[in-house]
C-alpha positions as CSV (number, residue, x, y, z in Angstrom):
1,M,23.6,37.6,20.9
2,S,22.7,34.0,21.2
3,S,23.8,31.7,18.4
4,R,20.5,29.7,18.6
5,P,16.9,30.8,18.1
6,S,15.0,31.8,21.2
7,V,11.7,30.1,22.3
8,R,9.7,33.0,21.0
9,C,11.2,32.4,17.5
10,F,9.3,29.1,17.5
11,G,12.6,27.0,17.3
12,R,14.7,26.2,14.3
13,R,12.3,23.4,13.2
14,A,9.4,25.9,13.0
15,V,11.7,28.3,11.1
16,L,12.6,25.6,8.6
17,T,9.0,24.7,8.3
18,G,8.1,28.3,7.6
19,L,10.8,28.5,4.9
20,L,9.6,25.3,3.3
21,S,6.0,26.6,3.2
22,V,7.3,29.8,1.5
23,A,9.6,28.0,-0.9
24,G,7.1,25.3,-1.7
25,C,7.4,21.6,-0.6
26,Q,8.6,18.9,-2.9
27,D,9.1,15.2,-2.2
28,V,10.8,14.6,1.2
29,F,13.9,13.1,-0.3
30,T,14.4,15.7,-3.1
31,Q,15.9,19.1,-3.0
32,R,14.3,21.9,-1.0
33,L,14.9,25.6,-0.8
34,L,16.7,26.7,2.4
35,C,17.1,30.4,1.4
36,V,14.4,32.7,0.1
37,A,14.8,35.7,-2.2
38,I,14.4,39.2,-0.7
39,Q,11.5,40.9,-2.6
40,S,11.6,44.4,-4.1
41,G,11.1,47.0,-1.4
42,E,11.4,44.5,1.4
43,T,13.8,45.2,4.3
44,V,15.8,42.6,6.1
45,A,13.6,43.0,9.2
46,Q,10.5,42.4,7.0
47,V,12.0,39.3,5.4
48,A,13.0,38.0,8.9
49,R,9.5,38.5,10.1
50,R,8.1,36.8,7.0
51,I,10.1,33.6,7.4
52,T,10.8,33.4,11.1
53,G,7.8,35.3,12.7
54,E,10.0,37.9,14.4
55,A,11.7,40.9,12.8
56,E,14.5,41.0,15.4
57,N,15.7,37.6,14.4
58,A,17.5,39.3,11.6
59,Q,20.3,40.0,14.1
60,E,20.6,36.4,15.2
61,S,23.8,34.6,14.1
62,W,21.7,31.8,12.5
63,F,20.0,34.3,10.2
64,Q,22.2,35.4,7.3
65,I,22.0,37.3,4.0
66,L,23.7,35.6,1.0
67,N,25.1,37.5,-1.9
68,P,24.2,35.2,-4.8
69,E,26.9,36.8,-7.1
70,T,29.8,36.0,-4.7
71,S,28.1,33.1,-2.9
72,Q,29.2,34.7,0.4
73,F,27.3,35.9,3.5
74,V,27.4,39.7,4.1
75,S,28.0,41.6,7.3
76,K,25.0,42.5,9.4
77,S,26.2,46.1,9.3
78,R,25.2,46.1,5.6
79,Y,21.7,44.9,6.2
80,D,20.3,48.4,5.6
81,R,21.6,48.2,2.0
82,I,20.4,44.8,0.8
83,P,19.1,44.7,-2.8
84,A,16.2,42.7,-4.0
85,G,17.1,39.2,-5.2
86,W,19.7,38.5,-2.5
87,R,18.9,35.6,-0.2
88,A,17.8,35.4,3.4
89,C,19.1,32.1,4.8
90,I,18.8,30.1,8.0
91,V,22.1,28.4,9.1
92,N,22.7,26.0,11.9
93,E,26.0,27.4,13.1
94,P,27.4,31.0,13.5
95,V,29.2,32.3,10.5
96,A,31.4,35.3,9.9
97,A,30.8,37.9,7.3
98,G,32.4,37.0,3.9
99,A,32.1,33.3,4.7
100,S,30.7,30.9,2.1
101,P,27.9,28.5,3.0
102,S,29.2,25.4,4.7
103,N,28.9,22.0,2.9
104,T,26.5,20.5,5.4
105,I,23.8,21.7,7.7
106,S,22.5,19.5,10.5
107,S,18.8,19.2,11.3
108,G,16.5,17.2,13.5
109,A,15.4,15.4,10.3
110,G,18.9,14.3,9.4
111,Q,21.8,15.7,7.4
112,Y,21.4,18.1,4.4
113,L,24.0,18.7,1.7
114,R,24.0,22.3,0.4
115,T,24.6,23.1,-3.2
116,A,24.3,26.3,-5.2
117,S,22.2,26.5,-8.4
118,N,21.5,29.8,-10.1
119,G,22.5,31.7,-7.0
120,A,20.0,29.8,-4.8
121,V,21.1,27.6,-2.0
122,R,19.4,24.2,-2.0
123,L,19.5,21.3,0.3
124,V,19.7,17.6,-0.5
125,Q,18.4,15.6,2.4
126,A,20.3,12.4,3.2
127,L,18.3,9.4,4.2
128,D,17.7,9.3,8.0
129,P,17.9,5.6,9.1
130,N,14.8,6.0,11.2
131,V,12.9,7.5,8.2
132,V,14.1,4.6,6.0
133,L,13.0,2.0,8.6
134,W,9.6,3.6,8.9
135,G,9.3,3.7,5.1
136,L,10.2,0.1,4.8
137,L,7.7,-0.8,7.6
138,L,4.9,1.1,5.9
139,A,5.8,-0.4,2.5
140,S,5.7,-3.9,4.1
141,I,2.3,-3.3,5.7
142,A,0.9,-2.0,2.4
143,L,2.3,-5.1,0.5
144,M,0.9,-7.4,3.2
145,S,-2.5,-5.7,3.0
146,R,-2.6,-6.0,-0.8
147,N,-1.7,-9.7,-0.6
148,I,-4.3,-10.4,2.1
149,E,-6.9,-8.6,0.0
150,R,-5.9,-10.7,-3.1
151,Y,-6.1,-13.9,-1.0
152,F,-9.6,-13.2,0.3
153,S,-10.7,-12.1,-3.2
154,R,-9.3,-15.3,-4.7
155,R,-10.8,-17.4,-1.9
156,A,-14.3,-15.9,-2.4
157,S,-14.0,-16.6,-6.2
158,V,-13.0,-20.2,-5.6
159,L,-15.8,-20.8,-3.1
160,T,-18.4,-19.3,-5.6
161,E,-17.1,-21.6,-8.4
162,M,-17.1,-24.7,-6.1
163,K,-20.6,-24.0,-4.9
164,H,-21.9,-23.5,-8.4
165,F,-20.3,-26.7,-9.6
166,G,-21.6,-28.7,-6.6
167,E,-25.1,-27.6,-7.1
168,R,-25.1,-28.4,-10.8
169,F,-23.6,-31.9,-10.0
170,V,-26.3,-32.7,-7.5
171,H,-29.0,-31.5,-9.8
172,E,-27.9,-33.6,-12.7
173,F,-27.1,-36.7,-10.5
174,E,-30.7,-36.8,-9.1
175,Q,-32.6,-36.2,-12.3
176,P,-33.0,-39.9,-13.4
177,L,-34.1,-40.7,-9.8
178,I,-37.0,-38.2,-9.6
179,D,-40.4,-39.8,-9.5
180,P,-42.8,-37.6,-11.7
181,Y,-45.7,-38.8,-9.5
182,L,-44.1,-37.4,-6.4
183,P,-43.6,-33.7,-7.1
184,G,-41.3,-32.0,-4.6
185,H,-39.9,-35.3,-3.4
186,R,-36.1,-35.4,-3.3
187,P,-34.7,-38.9,-4.0
188,I,-31.3,-38.0,-2.5
189,Q,-29.8,-35.9,0.2
190,S,-26.7,-33.9,-0.5
191,R,-24.1,-31.7,1.2
192,L,-21.1,-29.7,0.0
193,R,-17.9,-29.5,1.9
194,F,-15.3,-26.9,0.9
195,A,-11.6,-26.6,1.4
196,P,-10.7,-23.5,-0.7
197,H,-7.1,-23.3,0.6
198,R,-6.6,-26.7,-1.0
199,S,-8.8,-26.0,-4.0
200,R,-10.9,-29.0,-3.0
201,V,-14.6,-29.6,-2.8
202,E,-16.4,-32.8,-1.7
203,I,-20.0,-33.6,-2.7
204,L,-21.7,-35.9,-0.2
205,L,-24.7,-37.9,-1.4
206,A,-27.1,-40.2,0.6
207,P,-30.4,-41.9,-0.1
208,G,-33.5,-39.9,0.5
209,A,-36.4,-41.1,2.7
210,G,-37.6,-44.6,1.5
211,H,-34.6,-45.1,-0.9
212,R,-31.3,-47.1,-0.7
213,Y,-29.5,-45.4,-3.6
214,P,-26.8,-44.1,-3.7
215,N,-24.5,-46.3,-1.6
216,L,-21.2,-48.1,-2.2
217,A,-22.0,-51.3,-0.4
218,D,-24.1,-52.8,-3.2
219,H,-24.3,-50.1,-5.8
220,R,-20.7,-49.0,-6.4
221,K,-20.8,-49.6,-10.1
222,N,-24.0,-47.6,-10.5
223,V,-22.6,-44.7,-8.4
224,E,-19.4,-44.6,-10.5
225,Y,-21.5,-44.8,-13.7
226,D,-23.7,-41.8,-12.5
227,V,-20.6,-39.8,-11.6
228,A,-19.1,-40.3,-15.0
229,R,-22.5,-39.5,-16.7
230,V,-22.8,-36.2,-14.8
231,L,-19.2,-35.2,-15.5
232,L,-19.8,-35.7,-19.2
233,L,-22.8,-33.3,-19.0
234,L,-20.6,-30.8,-17.1
235,R,-17.6,-31.2,-19.3
236,D,-16.9,-27.5,-19.2
237,H,-16.0,-27.6,-15.5
238,P,-12.4,-27.1,-14.3
239,F,-12.6,-29.9,-11.7
240,V,-10.9,-33.3,-11.6
241,N,-12.7,-36.0,-9.6
242,G,-11.3,-38.6,-7.3
243,R,-12.5,-42.1,-6.4
244,P,-15.8,-42.1,-4.4
245,Y,-15.6,-43.4,-0.9
246,A,-18.1,-44.1,2.0
247,R,-18.3,-42.0,5.1
248,G,-21.1,-43.5,7.3
249,R,-24.3,-43.3,5.3
250,W,-22.8,-40.8,2.9
251,V,-21.1,-41.4,-0.5
252,V,-18.3,-38.8,-0.8
253,V,-17.2,-37.7,-4.3
254,P,-14.0,-35.6,-4.0
255,F,-13.1,-33.0,-6.6
256,Q,-10.0,-30.9,-7.1
257,L,-10.0,-27.5,-8.8
258,N,-7.6,-27.7,-11.7
259,V,-6.5,-24.2,-12.7
260,G,-4.7,-25.6,-15.7
261,I,-7.9,-26.6,-17.4
262,T,-9.1,-24.0,-20.0
263,Q,-12.7,-23.0,-19.9
264,A,-14.7,-20.9,-22.3
265,G,-13.6,-17.3,-21.7
266,G,-10.5,-18.0,-19.6
267,T,-8.4,-20.4,-17.5
Protein backbone atom coordinates (compact mmCIF):
# COMPACT_ATOMS: atom_id res chain seq x y z
CA MET A 1 0.00 0.00 0.00
CA SER A 2 0.98 3.61 -0.48
CA SER A 3 3.00 5.20 2.28
CA ARG A 4 1.08 8.48 1.89
CA PRO A 5 -2.60 9.26 2.34
CA SER A 6 -4.69 9.25 -0.82
CA VAL A 7 -6.73 12.22 -2.04
CA ARG A 8 -9.94 10.73 -0.70
CA CYS A 9 -8.39 10.70 2.75
CA PHE A 10 -8.43 14.51 2.58
CA GLY A 11 -4.59 14.72 2.87
CA ARG A 12 -2.38 14.60 5.95
CA ARG A 13 -3.13 18.19 6.87
CA ALA A 14 -6.86 17.41 7.03
CA VAL A 15 -6.10 14.28 9.08
CA LEU A 16 -4.03 16.28 11.55
CA THR A 17 -6.80 18.89 11.67
CA GLY A 18 -9.30 16.15 12.48
CA LEU A 19 -7.02 14.82 15.22
CA LEU A 20 -6.64 18.24 16.75
CA SER A 21 -10.39 18.81 16.72
CA VAL A 22 -10.85 15.47 18.52
CA ALA A 23 -8.04 16.04 21.01
CA GLY A 24 -8.88 19.69 21.66
CA CYS A 25 -6.85 22.67 20.47
CA GLN A 26 -4.47 24.56 22.67
CA ASP A 27 -2.24 27.54 21.91
CA VAL A 28 -0.45 27.13 18.56
CA PHE A 29 2.99 27.01 20.14
CA THR A 30 2.10 24.66 23.01
CA GLN A 31 1.82 20.89 23.08
CA ARG A 32 -0.93 19.18 21.07
CA LEU A 33 -2.15 15.58 20.99
CA LEU A 34 -1.13 13.64 17.91
CA CYS A 35 -2.55 10.30 19.05
CA VAL A 36 -6.06 9.60 20.29
CA ALA A 37 -7.19 6.89 22.67
CA ILE A 38 -9.17 3.97 21.31
CA GLN A 39 -12.51 3.89 23.08
CA SER A 40 -14.16 0.89 24.72
CA GLY A 41 -15.82 -1.34 22.12
CA GLU A 42 -14.28 0.62 19.24
CA THR A 43 -12.54 -1.28 16.45
CA VAL A 44 -9.44 -0.03 14.63
CA ALA A 45 -11.55 0.56 11.51
CA GLN A 46 -13.98 2.67 13.52
CA VAL A 47 -11.25 4.79 15.10
CA ALA A 48 -9.66 5.22 11.65
CA ARG A 49 -12.99 6.47 10.30
CA ARG A 50 -13.37 8.74 13.32
CA ILE A 51 -10.07 10.54 12.90
CA THR A 52 -9.37 10.27 9.16
CA GLY A 53 -12.80 9.94 7.57
CA GLU A 54 -12.13 6.53 6.00
CA ALA A 55 -12.11 3.12 7.74
CA GLU A 56 -9.67 1.59 5.19
CA ASN A 57 -7.02 4.12 6.18
CA ALA A 58 -6.30 1.81 9.11
CA GLN A 59 -4.14 -0.23 6.72
CA GLU A 60 -2.12 2.75 5.51
CA SER A 61 1.50 2.86 6.68
CA TRP A 62 1.02 6.34 8.09
CA PHE A 63 -1.75 5.08 10.41
CA GLN A 64 -0.33 3.19 13.41
CA ILE A 65 -1.47 1.77 16.74
CA LEU A 66 0.72 2.54 19.75
CA ASN A 67 0.95 0.32 22.83
CA PRO A 68 1.32 2.90 25.64
CA GLU A 69 2.86 0.32 27.98
CA THR A 70 5.77 -0.49 25.67
CA SER A 71 5.72 2.83 23.72
CA GLN A 72 5.98 0.77 20.52
CA PHE A 73 3.78 0.41 17.44
CA VAL A 74 2.06 -2.93 16.98
CA SER A 75 1.78 -5.03 13.83
CA LYS A 76 -1.27 -4.47 11.65
CA SER A 77 -1.94 -8.20 11.90
CA ARG A 78 -2.89 -7.58 15.54
CA TYR A 79 -5.42 -4.86 14.76
CA ASP A 80 -8.30 -7.23 15.49
CA ARG A 81 -7.16 -7.55 19.13
CA ILE A 82 -6.57 -3.93 20.17
CA PRO A 83 -7.73 -3.11 23.72
CA ALA A 84 -9.34 0.15 24.72
CA GLY A 85 -6.90 2.80 25.87
CA TRP A 86 -4.27 2.05 23.21
CA ARG A 87 -3.48 4.94 20.87
CA ALA A 88 -4.29 5.45 17.20
CA CYS A 89 -1.58 7.66 15.70
CA ILE A 90 -0.75 9.44 12.47
CA VAL A 91 2.92 9.25 11.45
CA ASN A 92 4.72 11.01 8.65
CA GLU A 93 6.92 8.12 7.55
CA PRO A 94 6.39 4.33 7.28
CA VAL A 95 7.34 2.43 10.43
CA ALA A 96 7.81 -1.24 11.21
CA ALA A 97 5.95 -3.17 13.86
CA GLY A 98 7.70 -2.99 17.20
CA ALA A 99 9.30 0.35 16.37
CA SER A 100 9.19 3.23 18.82
CA PRO A 101 7.88 6.65 17.75
CA SER A 102 10.57 8.72 16.04
CA ASN A 103 11.88 11.82 17.71
CA THR A 104 10.52 14.23 15.11
CA ILE A 105 7.61 14.41 12.72
CA SER A 106 7.61 16.80 9.77
CA SER A 107 4.52 18.79 8.90
CA GLY A 108 3.50 21.58 6.58
CA ALA A 109 3.33 23.85 9.63
CA GLY A 110 6.93 23.20 10.66
CA GLN A 111 8.79 20.66 12.82
CA TYR A 112 7.24 18.84 15.78
CA LEU A 113 9.14 17.21 18.64
CA ARG A 114 7.45 14.09 20.00
CA THR A 115 7.47 13.26 23.71
CA ALA A 116 5.67 10.62 25.76
CA SER A 117 3.65 11.60 28.84
CA ASN A 118 1.43 9.10 30.68
CA GLY A 119 1.41 6.86 27.63
CA ALA A 120 0.14 9.62 25.33
CA VAL A 121 2.27 10.88 22.49
CA ARG A 122 2.39 14.68 22.33
CA LEU A 123 3.98 17.09 19.90
CA VAL A 124 5.83 20.27 20.66
CA GLN A 125 5.77 22.56 17.63
CA ALA A 126 9.00 24.37 16.86
CA LEU A 127 8.66 27.94 15.63
CA ASP A 128 8.30 28.18 11.88
CA PRO A 129 10.26 31.24 10.62
CA ASN A 130 7.33 32.34 8.46
CA VAL A 131 4.96 32.08 11.41
CA VAL A 132 7.37 34.09 13.55
CA LEU A 133 7.68 36.80 10.87
CA TRP A 134 3.92 37.04 10.48
CA GLY A 135 3.54 37.19 14.25
CA LEU A 136 6.08 40.01 14.49
CA LEU A 137 4.36 41.85 11.65
CA LEU A 138 0.94 41.59 13.30
CA ALA A 139 2.40 42.65 16.64
CA SER A 140 4.06 45.66 14.99
CA ILE A 141 0.80 46.66 13.29
CA ALA A 142 -1.08 46.36 16.59
CA LEU A 143 1.55 48.47 18.36
CA MET A 144 1.49 51.11 15.62
CA SER A 145 -2.31 51.23 15.71
CA ARG A 146 -2.25 51.73 19.46
CA ASN A 147 0.33 54.50 19.21
CA ILE A 148 -1.64 56.23 16.44
CA GLU A 149 -4.82 56.01 18.50
CA ARG A 150 -3.01 57.48 21.51
CA TYR A 151 -1.54 60.26 19.36
CA PHE A 152 -4.92 61.36 17.99
CA SER A 153 -6.52 61.08 21.43
CA ARG A 154 -3.78 63.26 22.90
CA ARG A 155 -4.03 65.69 19.97
CA ALA A 156 -7.80 66.08 20.46
CA SER A 157 -7.29 66.64 24.19
CA VAL A 158 -4.63 69.32 23.57
CA LEU A 159 -6.82 71.08 20.98
CA THR A 160 -9.76 71.14 23.39
CA GLU A 161 -7.60 72.63 26.13
CA MET A 162 -6.11 75.23 23.77
CA LYS A 163 -9.52 76.27 22.47
CA HIS A 164 -10.94 76.59 25.97
CA PHE A 165 -7.98 78.71 27.11
CA GLY A 166 -8.06 80.93 24.00
CA GLU A 167 -11.77 81.67 24.38
CA ARG A 168 -11.34 82.54 28.07
CA PHE A 169 -8.39 84.82 27.27
CA VAL A 170 -10.31 86.75 24.59
CA HIS A 171 -13.35 87.09 26.87
CA GLU A 172 -11.31 88.55 29.75
CA PHE A 173 -9.20 90.75 27.45
CA GLU A 174 -12.19 92.55 25.96
CA GLN A 175 -14.24 93.00 29.14
CA PRO A 176 -12.84 96.49 30.06
CA LEU A 177 -13.35 97.63 26.43
CA ILE A 178 -17.05 96.76 26.16
CA ASP A 179 -19.34 99.82 25.95
CA PRO A 180 -22.45 99.17 28.11
CA TYR A 181 -24.42 101.54 25.83
CA LEU A 182 -23.67 99.39 22.76
CA PRO A 183 -24.99 95.92 23.63
CA GLY A 184 -23.75 93.21 21.28
CA HIS A 185 -20.95 95.40 19.94
CA ARG A 186 -17.55 93.67 19.98
CA PRO A 187 -14.66 96.06 20.69
CA ILE A 188 -12.05 93.63 19.33
CA GLN A 189 -11.72 90.94 16.70
CA SER A 190 -10.01 87.69 17.54
CA ARG A 191 -8.71 84.49 16.02
CA LEU A 192 -7.11 81.34 17.42
CA ARG A 193 -4.30 79.55 15.63
CA PHE A 194 -3.34 76.06 16.82
CA ALA A 195 -0.20 73.94 16.40
CA PRO A 196 -0.99 70.88 18.59
CA HIS A 197 2.10 68.94 17.46
CA ARG A 198 4.18 71.78 18.96
CA SER A 199 1.82 72.30 21.94
CA ARG A 200 1.46 75.90 20.78
CA VAL A 201 -1.52 78.24 20.42
CA GLU A 202 -1.50 81.80 19.13
CA ILE A 203 -4.22 84.32 20.02
CA LEU A 204 -4.67 87.01 17.37
CA LEU A 205 -6.28 90.30 18.43
CA ALA A 206 -7.25 93.31 16.30
CA PRO A 207 -9.34 96.48 16.84
CA GLY A 208 -13.06 96.17 16.19
CA ALA A 209 -14.92 98.55 13.89
CA GLY A 210 -14.31 102.19 14.93
CA HIS A 211 -11.48 101.31 17.35
CA ARG A 212 -7.67 101.54 17.28
CA TYR A 213 -6.88 99.26 20.22
CA PRO A 214 -5.18 96.86 20.45
CA ASN A 215 -2.09 97.55 18.37
CA LEU A 216 1.62 97.55 19.11
CA ALA A 217 2.53 100.66 17.15
CA ASP A 218 1.37 103.15 19.80
CA HIS A 219 -0.18 100.95 22.54
CA ARG A 220 2.49 98.31 23.25
CA LYS A 221 2.61 99.00 26.98
CA ASN A 222 -1.17 98.84 27.25
CA VAL A 223 -1.27 95.53 25.36
CA GLU A 224 1.43 94.02 27.57
CA TYR A 225 -0.42 95.27 30.66
CA ASP A 226 -3.71 93.70 29.50
CA VAL A 227 -1.99 90.40 28.69
CA ALA A 228 -0.51 90.29 32.20
CA ARG A 229 -3.88 91.24 33.71
CA VAL A 230 -5.69 88.43 31.92
CA LEU A 231 -3.02 85.86 32.81
CA LEU A 232 -3.39 86.80 36.45
CA LEU A 233 -7.11 86.05 36.20
CA LEU A 234 -6.38 82.75 34.45
CA ARG A 235 -3.57 81.73 36.76
CA ASP A 236 -4.76 78.11 36.83
CA HIS A 237 -3.90 77.64 33.15
CA PRO A 238 -0.93 75.46 32.02
CA PHE A 239 0.29 77.91 29.34
CA VAL A 240 3.41 80.07 29.21
CA ASN A 241 3.14 83.22 27.10
CA GLY A 242 5.71 84.67 24.74
CA ARG A 243 6.27 88.31 23.76
CA PRO A 244 3.44 89.78 21.63
CA TYR A 245 4.34 90.72 18.05
CA ALA A 246 2.55 92.39 15.15
CA ARG A 247 1.36 90.57 12.03
CA GLY A 248 -0.33 93.07 9.73
CA ARG A 249 -3.27 94.53 11.64
CA TRP A 250 -3.17 91.69 14.18
CA VAL A 251 -1.45 91.56 17.55
CA VAL A 252 -0.24 87.97 18.02
CA VAL A 253 0.11 86.66 21.59
CA PRO A 254 1.87 83.25 21.51
CA PHE A 255 1.41 80.62 24.20
CA GLN A 256 3.16 77.32 24.85
CA LEU A 257 1.45 74.46 26.68
CA ASN A 258 3.65 73.57 29.63
CA VAL A 259 2.86 70.01 30.75
CA GLY A 260 5.05 70.49 33.81
CA ILE A 261 2.68 73.02 35.35
CA THR A 262 0.41 71.39 37.91
CA GLN A 263 -3.28 72.28 37.80
CA ALA A 264 -6.06 71.43 40.18
CA GLY A 265 -6.82 67.75 39.73
CA GLY A 266 -3.73 66.78 37.71
CA THR A 267 -0.75 67.79 35.63
